[in-house]
N, C-alpha and C positions, 0 to 999 in steps of 0.2 A: 589590417591581416587583413587578404582576400584569398579564402579557400575554395578550390575549384574542384571539381569530379567529376567523373566521367556520368554519374545520371546527380539529381537535386528533386527530392521531394519535399514541398514546399509545408504538407501539410496533406493529413491522411487519407485527405478523397481529391487530395489534388489529381494533377495530371503527372507521369514524371517527365521532370526539361532534362535533354542528352544534353552535352556540358553544361554545366549551369555551377555557380558561383554565389557563392555569398561573401557577402563586405561588415567587416566586425570591428569599428571603434568602443575603446574600453568594454564593458562589458554587452553592447549593445548591436543587433544585428544596423544595418544602414540601408543594403542592398541584398537582394534574395532575388535569380533570377539569372537565364541567358547567361552566358559567360561573354559572348560576343556584345551584348550593352554593358556587361559591370564596368563601379568608374575604376580610375588609375589608384595603383597602390602596386606594392610587394604582393606576388602571387605565390603561394603553398599549396601546390600540385599534389593532391591526396587518389589521384590513379583513379584502378578500377574497381572504386563501391558508389553506395547511395550516400547520399546528404540526408538529411531527418532530423527532424526533432528528436532532445532530449527525450530519457523515457523516466515515467513516476512509477515507481512502488509505495500505493497510497493505503499502505499498512504493514510500517518493522516497529522494531523495538529497537532500539541503540542498543540501553541497557539491557540484553541480555547477550552471552556468548551462545551462537549454537551445537557448539563443541562441549557446552558441558551439561552435567546430568542433571536431570528434570529437575527432581530438588532444591538442586542450586537457582536457575530458571527459575521457579516459583518464586522463590525469596530477598527477590531485589525491593532493600531497603531504602527508608528515604537517610540512613543512617550513615554517617560514614559514606560522603557522598563521593571525597575525593577519585579512589582506584574506580566506581562509577562515573566517574565523569571521563576522563580517562579514554575508558575501552568503548565510550559513545561519538568519541572525535576518532580514536581508529574506525570502529565500524563505518564509521558515516563514508569515509576514505574506499572501501570494499567497496560500497555500493556505486561508485564509480566506476569499478572495475567491471563494473554492468554493466553499462552505460546509462546508468538514473542519476539523473543532476535533479530532479528535485523528487524528497520522500514526505510520506508522514507519520510523524515517529506520532504509534498511539497508545502508549502504553509506560511512561520512565513517571519514578518519584519525582513529583513536586522540590524545588521548582528545574530539577535538570535540566528537563525539554527547550525549558524556555533558554536558562545560562545558555547549552548547549548551541541552539539555534542560532542564539548573539557573539556567542564566539565563532562561526562560525562561516557567517557574514558576515566578521569582521575581520577575516583571516586576508593574509597575502598569497596563502598556498589557492590551492583548485578544490573547492569546495562542495557538495553539493547543495543546495537549497529546502531549507526541511520549514515543512508547518509543524504543530506541536499540539499536544491534549496537554502533559503532566500526567499527574497521574487520575486513573478511571474511577469516576465515580460509579462506587459501589457501595453495594450492602453493610453494614458488617461480617463480616469473617466471611463475606462475601468474593468470588474471583477480583484473583490478584488486591486483595485486601493489604498486603505486609508494604504494597508503594501506597500508602497513605491516604487514599480518595473515596475512606466509609462515611457514607451518608445516610438517613434515618427520616423517616417524615419526610414530610412537605416542606416542613421550617430547613429539614436537615439537608435538601439536596436544593432547596434556594441558598443558603450560604455556603455551599460549596461550591452553585455559578459561580456565584460574586466572589468566590476565596480566587479560583482558577477566575474566573475575567481581571482583577486587579494581578494576579500571578503576569499575566500577557500571552498568553495560549490561545494559540488558528482557531481553534474546534477546540468543543466539549466531547468525549466519549464518555459512555456511558454503560455500563453494565447491567443489562436490561437478565440477560437469563447467568446458572454458574456455567461454569468453563469445566474444559477438561483436567487441565491443569493444576484447580485448585481443590485435592481429594475435598467431597462435600457439599462442593455447592452446588453442584446438581443439572449442567445442561440442557434438562430438558425441560428445563422451570422456569417461569417469570419468578423474578426475586423481586423489584419493584412494582405495590399496585401503578393502577393508569393513573390514580390521584395524580402518581408521586411523580411520573414522569409523564406527567401533564405539564404536570409546577416546573420541571425543570424543563423543559425542550420554550415554553412560553421566556423563563427568568432569559437564558439562552440568546432566545430571538431579541430581547427586547436591550440584551447587550451586545447585537448584535454577531455573536456567534452560532453557526452552526453543529449542527448535534450530529453525531454516529452513535451505533452503539454493535456492541458484542451483542450478537443477537444467535443464540447456536439451536433453541429449540421447534416449534411450531407453536406453544403459548405464548414464549416471549417475544417471538415475528411479530403474531396480530397487534397485540400489546402496542410495541412499538408504530411499528402504525398508526395506530392507532391516536396516539400520542402526540404522531408531526414532526417525528425526524427527519434528518433529512437525507439519511446513508443508512444501509446495514451492515455490518462489518459481518464476514462468514455465513451465514443465512444459511444455514446448517439443515435444516427443515428435522433436528433433531426431536427427535419420540426418546421412551424410554429402552427401546431395544434394538433401537436403528434408526429409522429417519422416512418421513412422509413427506413429501408433497403435497403444500394445499392449492388450487388451482382459483380460489376465490382469493385465498388474500397477497394469491399473487396480482391477481385483479388490481387489486388494493396499492399494492405497491406501484404501479404499471402505473392507474391512478391518481397515484399524489406524488406521484414524480423521486422518489425515491431512488437513491445511485444501490446499489448493491456490488458489496468490495466482497470475493468471495475465497480471498485466500488462500487460490488454490498454487502449491509449493511440491517439490520432489514427495511429500507426502501422499501426494495428491495421481501420478504417476506409476504405469502399468507395471514398470521396470522394480519402482519401491516400496510397491503402498504401506502407508502404516497410518493409516487417515480410522482416527476412531469415531469416526462417526454414523461408521456402517458401510456395505460393501461396496466394492467402487464402482461395479457399477448401476448400484442403488445413486450414490451419491452423483458421478456422471447424470445418470438418468435426469437426476432433479436438477441441474443445474441449466441443461440442454432444455428442461420442462421453463424452468426463468427463463432463459432468454425466449423461446421460445414467442412466452405469455406478450413481448415488445421488451423487458428493465433493461435497465441503464446499467451495465455494465463495468467497472474496472477494475485495474489493475491492481494488481498490490496480495501480498505472501507469508506474513504474516515473518520472517523472514527476524531472525534474529530467536524464538524459541528451539526448543533443541531436535537440532538433528535437519534445522529450514537457516541455514548458509547463504547470505546478503550476495553472496553472487548468481544466486540461482533463481534471480529471473521470470529469465526464458522460461522455465517449465511452468509455470504461470498462463504464459503466453498460448505455449504452445497446448497446455489444456482446453484454453479456447476454442482454438483453429477445431482439438479433436470434438469440442460440440457444435461447431454447421459454422465459425463466425470466418468470412471473408480476411482475409490477410489485412485490406484494410480496415475492415470492421476492427481487426485486433490492435493494431498501428493505434485505430482512436479509442482504444481506448486506454494506450497505453500513452497521451500525445494528448492532443487536444479535447479528448472530451472528459478525463483526466483533470486536465485544466480548468477545463470553466467544473465541471464539478470540487472539484477543490475553491475555487473563487478567481485559478490566475490566469482565467482566457488571456486576459487584458493585458496578460503580463511573458508569456514563454508558453511551450505545446505546439508555435507554429515558428514555421521560420518566414519570419517578417521582420520589415521596416519601421527601429520603435519597439521592438521587441529583446528581450534577453536575447546574450549570443546564446544559447544551451542546446547542442547538437553534439549529435554521434556519426558516424562513417560506418554503413553497413556492408561486408564485403559481398557481394551481389542484390538482390531486387529483391526486397520484402515485399513489395506486394506482390511476389509473386508465390517465396517460399520464406514464409512466417523467422524457420530456423536461421535466419544470414543474423537474425539478431544476438542467437546468443558468441558471437564475439566478435566486438564493436574493432574496430581497424584504429578510431579516432574519437576519443571523445572533448568533447569544450563545456562548460561547465560558467555559466557568467563571462564572456569570454577571456577564460582560461583553459589550456588543454591540458589533461592530464591525463600521465605517461599511463598508457593500461600496462598493469603490474598480470604476469602470465600467474595462472594460477591450477591451482584444480579443484572443480567443485565436488565434496567431497557430502555423504550424507550417514556418516555411520559404515556401519557392518550390518551385515542380516543377521545379524543376534544383537547387535544393539538395537534394530528400528524392530526387530521382536519384543523383546523385554519392554522399551518406551509402550508400544502400545498394550500388552500388556499391564502395565503401572495404567495408563491414561483408565483402560478401558475400568479398571478396579477401582481408580478414583472414581468414577463414575457408578459406581457401585451392580458396573456391567462382567456378564461372565466375560474370564480371559479368554 
């Protein structure tokens, strides 16, 4: 198959090729360049669109239903896995409707993450590529404890890392702080000691596994960076009563090459703001300051948590643009840079001969207007076309968002 389009963007930093073509054989790209130089073969002309690499959502939870209430979403357990497995498989196809061809599932009951990953990879249908963490490693009774990843002490965290390695995970996820969705766990405070975190990271790296951490609070962010993690999820700079950006810690993040997935989503947009971390100006300001410090930011949404739908990925990109990232920087955060951070730079993230045939077509030029990525006109994952389904991205009513925000704040011991 040869796909042609009025515009071709092979890489986030490449020049637009006008009248471009991409040749695909099986699941691999064999040519990407000018139409005038394309090989012979049957042509599918996509018309007035821009062909570009498929997108990454680096933080999703396929085991959760974004339409569910907070309590249901927070008590996903490793018991009775069949319904959760079915939900995860269905949610994976919803990612494709947003143009996401690769995603990191950063929390599901073990061993469902690895099971679903392998089922999708073996499927004859169009499916996204998954990297999975299975159950996040957390302190007893800590954030997301119900998924089955509790560990205590240096010996305990090392044992959990080894269990995860035996399950075949792609990445270790650790809960360095509590979370708003698990009442009483304290999102502002670190939960593992520095010795525990350091041992966890060392064991994961010994097994060849990267470590990313849920870290909302300032204390936990600093401890995670000192322990040598590879990535930070959220990085909310949360305190007991709000948030506080710390320039010194941010510089450590940059110096250590730690990638940050700030999980911006519909909860963080001006129109529907219901993020419990702090007031919106402060949250966006913190992210702007982190970007100005030189941190590597990658795209991710936390999709699956209450009122954050899988199809709403583009909200993350819009917020990246709002903090001053150029369209090409935003595209990189969702393609080439995301692929590098995820260890897939030689697999996907660019349109180049020898890489996976993961691509989307946007009805416009995303290097000029990033908003055109909201409505992909064409999606291909691993050489198979996905028929984009019409969908309405809904994040509940104003009342449901207010109720959720009040519950999250109450769970963290904050005033409503």
